[in-house]
Structures are given as C-alpha cells and as structure tokens.
N, C-alpha and C positions, 0 to 999 in steps of 0.2 A: 241486702236483700233478709234481713234478721226481721221477721212474723214476730209480731207483737202477741200478746195475750188476745182473745176478743172475735181476731179478725175470721175463726175457723171456730163451730162448736167443738164442747168439749167428747162425744161419739167418737168425732174422726181425729179432734186430735189425741183422745187415745190411743185409735187404733195405727195412728201415726205415729206414738211414741212403744208400742209392742213392734211395731218394723221396725224402727232404729233399736231398741232394744236386741234385737235378732239377729238385727246384722254387724252389732257392736260383739256380739259373742260368736258369732262368724268370723269377724275381724281379727277378733282375740286371736284364734287358731289360728287365722293366717299367719298374721302377723310374727308368730312364734318363729314362723320360716323364714320369712322373709327378714327377721333380725337375726336369725343367724347362717341365713344366705356366704353369707361371705365367708363366713369359718369354710373357704376352704382350701385346697393346696396353697400351700405360700401368705394364705392371709395373715397367718402370723399375731400379736397383740389386734391390728385393725382391726379385727371382730369383736373385740370387747368394747368398743366404742359404737358400735352402733343403734345403741338407746341413747346417749348422749346426740349423734346426729339426729334422730329421730323428732327428739324433743325441740334442738333447735328451730328441725322445718313447723315447728310447731312453733314458737316464737317467733320464727321469723312472718307464718302467714296473720302471725296479732298485729305484726306491728304493720304489714302492708296493707294488711284491713281496714288502716285508720286514717288511709292517705287516698280518701274519696278524690276521688279526678273529673271534670266536668263534662259530660256527653252529648248534652241539648238544652234549647235554652230551661232555667231551675233545673236540670235536673242533675247528677251527680250517681256515680259507679264507683266499685271499690272490688277488689281481689276477694274469689271465696275458696278459691283456694285447694278446691279437691282434684284439681288437674295438676298442678307445682307436686302438689302433696305424689298422688301416686305414681308418677315419672320420678322422682329424685328418692324415692322410699319405699313403692309399691304398693299397688292397691289396697290393699290390707289394713298395714300401718298408714295407708293414704287417710283409709275414714278413718280411723282413728286420731290422728294428727289437727284432721278439720273439729270432729268429733270434741276434742280437749277444746279445744280455743271459745269453742261454741259454747261449751258450757259451762266455763269460767267468764265467756264475757254473759252471759246470764245472770249467774249468781252475784257477778262483783261489780261489773260494769252495768247492770239494768237492761241491757242491749240485746231485745228477744226474749218474749217473754216464759218466763216458768213453763206454765201449762203447756205450749208451741213448741217445744226445745224441741218434742221429738218428729212435728213440723220444718222446723230448723236443722234438724240431724240429717232427714230423711229428702232435704232439696237441696242442701248447700254443703254437703257430707258423699250420702251414698249417689245421692242420681253425678253430682258433679265428676265423682271420683271413677264409679264404673264406666258415664259413658265416655267421657274422659280414657277410662287409660286400655277399653278395646277399639277404642277409635286410634290410639295413640301405636297400639302393639300392630294395628288389621295395615297402618300405615308405613308402620317401618318395616314390615317385610316385604312390602314390593317396592320402595325404593330404596337406593345404593345405601349398604351396610356403613353410614358416615356418618363425624358428626354433624353436620349439617344435615343430612337428611333426621338427625334425631332430634335439632333444634326447630326445624320445619314441620317436624308432625304433632311436636308438643303445641307451637303457636293455632296449627288447626287444630289439635284436639280439645284447646282450653278455649278456643272458641266458643267452637257447640257445644262445649259443656255446659257456661253461662245460658241461654237461651231454652239448653235442656229442663235446668233446672226450673225454671219459670213458666215453664212446660205442664212441669209435674203443679208446683203450685199451683195452679190454674187448675187442673184437674182433681185436686183438694179441696179447691176454695168452691169446686163445681158439686164436690157432694154435700160439704161441710159449712158454704162459706153463709153469713149470720146474717147478710146484710143481700138486697135484691136487686143486684145490679146482672146487669146482659153479659154470660161466660162468654160473648162474639169480644164486646166490650171487651171486655178485664183479656181477655187472650189473648188481644189484638195489643193493645196496650202494654201487657207483662211483656209481647217476645220482642216489639218495635223495638223497644227500651235494653233491652237486656241482648240483644245485635249490637248495639253501641255498647253494653258494656263491655261484652264478650270480645272486644275489637283489646279495649285497655287486660285485660284479666292477659289474652291467647300474647299480646308484648311484654306485658309485664312475665308470663311464666317463659315466653321464649325466652329473654334475658339473663334470668336466672338461671335457666336449664345448661343455654350456652357459655354461661363463665364458671360453671360446676366444668361441665365437660371440659372444659379447653383447659382447668388445671388438674382437676380427678376424675376422669370422667368410671374410672371405677366405685365412686362412691355417686352415682347415680345409675340407679336400677334401671330404669330404663334404657340406659348405655351400657348395658352387659353383654360382652361379645366385643367392643369395640378395642384396638391395641392399637398402640400407634405405633410404626416398625419400626426398629433402627434407622440409624443411617448410618452407610459407610462411606470415607470420604476413596474414589479413585480415580486416578491422574487429574487432580484437584476438581472432582465434581461428586453433588451427593447424588448416592445408589441404596437403593434399598437393602437393609442386609438376609443374608438367604433365611428361609423357613428353621432349618434348625436350628439358628440363633434363641437362646433363651433368655429373658426380655426379663430384671428382676423387677419380681412381680411390686406392680404400683401400689397392691395392696399395703404391702409389707411397709410401707411408709407408712409416718403415723400423720392423719389427718386433723394435728391439732391446729394446724395455723388455719387451717377450711373453717373449724368451730369457733376459732376464735373472732373470723372474721368475717363471719357470719353473724356471732354475738354480737359484736360493735355496729356491724353493719344496723340491725335490727334496734336497738340500743337507740342509733344515732333519729332511727327512721320515727319512732315514734316517741321517741325523749323531744324533739326538732323538728323535723319533715313534716310532722301530723301538724304542726303548729297552721301551715301553709294548703293545709287540704279544703277541697271544696267544700263552703259550708248549708247546700243544696241537700235537698230531701235527695236521698238515693231512688233506685228506680221503681224498690216495690213502694216505699214513702210516696213518690210521684203520684204511680198513680193510682194509691188508693185514696190521696188527697183529693184526687181529678173526679173518680168516680163513684165516692162515694163510701167507698171496702173499709173506713177507717169510721166509720159512725161509728162500730160496738168497740170498739179499743178499750181498752183496760187498764188501768194505772197496773205500775210494774209495781212487781209483791215488794222486791230490793228498791222501791225508785229513791229512798232515803240514803242507800251504800251511803257507805263515807267516799267509792270510786265511780261512783252513780251518772252516767254521761262522759267517760272520760275525764274525770277532774275529779280532784282531789278537792275535799270539803272543808269547810274554812281556812283555801286559801284564791284570798281574790285576785292577787295577777294572773288572765286565763293563759297565759303564756309559762307559765311555769308550772300551772293548776293540771292543765292538759302536760304538758312536758314530765310532769312527776307521776302519773296517774299514765301513763306509755311507759315507763321505764318501767315502773311496775307491776303492772303487765306484763310486760320480755321476759321481767326476772322471774315472780310467778310462773308463769308458761313454760319457759323452759326448764323449769324446777320441775315442776308437773308433771310434763309431761314425760320427760325422762324416766322419774321414779314411774310412769308406765310404761315405761315402755323397757326399764328395765324388770322389773315386775312379769311382765310377758315374759320376757328373754329368761330368767332365770328358771322360771317354768316348766320352758320347756325342756333344760338342762337336768332339772328337777326328774324330771317325767321320762329323759332317754340313761339318767343311771337305774330309776327302778324297774325300766323294761329289760337293761343289762342285769341289773341282780335275779330279778326272778326266777324260776326254776325255767319257765320256757324261754330266756334269753340267754341261759345258762350252757355254754359250750363241752363238751365233753371231748 
C-alpha cells in the first residue's frame, strides 16, 4: 500500500507530512514511557533490552512486508504491521516502528515516494496503529483476561486496521487526488480489496502475538497483567498454587533467546521465503491501475538506488539478488530501529536524572 509520488498533490502531501511529523513527535514522548515501562519491580536487566526488542519488531515487519500473498485474481497484499507493532511494544513505539520501516523502504529500496512519505506514514503507521490498538484495548476489557482472548483481540484489531487505512487513503485522495476518478469507485475498490488483505494481516498478527505470548507473555505490551499460575501436584493432580505464592518474575529472565529467534526468523523470511512471494500488484497498485489513478505517478527519486525494487544492483541471479536485498534490509532496520529506541530511552533516563538533581527535585 505504499503510495508513490504523484498520486496525491503537493499541498495535501505536505499537510500529511506535517501530520506525520507531529504524530512522530508525540510518539517519541510516549515511547519513552513504553520503553521504560518494563523497568518495574523485579524486571531487572530485562528492562535494558526493550530497545533491541522494539528494533527487532521493526525488522520483523520489514521482513514480512516482503511476503506478498495472493488475495484475489491478479491482486496481492502484504502486512502493514501497525496492529502487530502496537500490541507487541505499545502504540507509541508501534508508530515509530512502522515509520522507521517506511522511511528505510523509501530511501533505500525506492518503495513509496519521498514526497508521499507523509501520506504513507499517515495511512500505514498512524492509522493502523491507532485504530488497531483502540479496538484491541476495548476488546480485552470485555473478553476474559486470557492468552486466547489477547490473540483473538489481536486478530480482530488487525483485520479492521487495514480497511481503515484504505479509507484514510481514499479521503486523502478525495482532497488531493491528481486524477479525475470517481471517489465512490475508489472507495469501493480500496475498501473491498483491503478487507481481503486484512484477513491475511489478521492471521499473521494473531499467529505472531500468540507465539510470543506462549513463551514470553511479559514481552507483549498488550498482554500485561497476564500471569501463568503456578501449579502444585496434590494427590496426583495439578492444582493452582495459592495466590500468596510469589512466582519468579518472568521479566527477570533474559529475552535474548526470543531476540535471536526473531532475528533468525526475519532473516529467513526476507532472505529466502520472500523469493516465493506473489508477484501480483498489491491492493493500491491494482486499484490505481484499474481506475487510472496511476496516470500521474512519478518515477521514484532514488530509482537508481543499489537496492531499488528489493534487488542488489549488478547481481544477475534474481533469487540471490532479492535474498541479499532482504537480508541487508533486515540488518539495516534492526540496527536503525534499535538505535532510535536506545536514543529515545536514554533521553528519558537523562530527563529523569536532570529532574532528580534540580532544586525542585531535591529532598530535604
């Protein structure tokens, strides 16, 4: 759903850019709290690894976005990632995760226009994250507080977030579209195909959230408060331990194994599985081609990038070229994402230290 330059006119693209910049600024402040939220009693050194985990989420989203899956005749879809990121690491950090991915895709891989970056962040990062997390929180409040409920809520939230993103793109096009196409036709086509894409998004999100919850529920932002009751064997039967029993905090365990497993999975998906992804145009590309929206599309400013179109320049073997580009993309994303989140987290620590040493914060 990466919009290229030329679909939306300059004034609306600029306005979307300002909106995206404002949302990122707000998210930077919110992410400081989310990245430090695990530093609660008993969290230990695990709290120091929240930035690498958030960077890993960004890299995983990059990898899975390379896996276009068929959704209808001649159309494919791919993960947007807002719901997944919000549920795993929190809504503010989630906006930053998807934004990092979109920025790297636009600059390194010529995927999504540079002047359309604000449009893409608005539709794919902000809209999906806000809609998904709001719906997710509403669902987990009314559903039984269990792992299955969190997974089910993840499915529904992710499903709804994708057509919501399509609706926002349609609204932007209604205001600043560069071609004379009926908005009713655009809305019907965009929402229709993205409901189907949403099913794929929902399945990927629910499977990923469920897999992480199964091994480390403490690492899932949306599953905070879940706790596996200790079991005691009494007369040959397993029963719940008394509430007074104090389990060893799960967050005290190192998330290193989860991080390594996630990174390896991302590298395999981007470096190998991506070769078998659908070659059909994604939902936005298909709608644009069918309805003439792409008439004003402009060539990407970095179309001659060494990694343009997810291939390594001068590498003739398509499988090797795509695989190398995917591996490079995962590596760059995990490094850039982790760097951003470390900087955000260190800024919070510095602010707290400054407040503690200020006259107002000095105790008598």
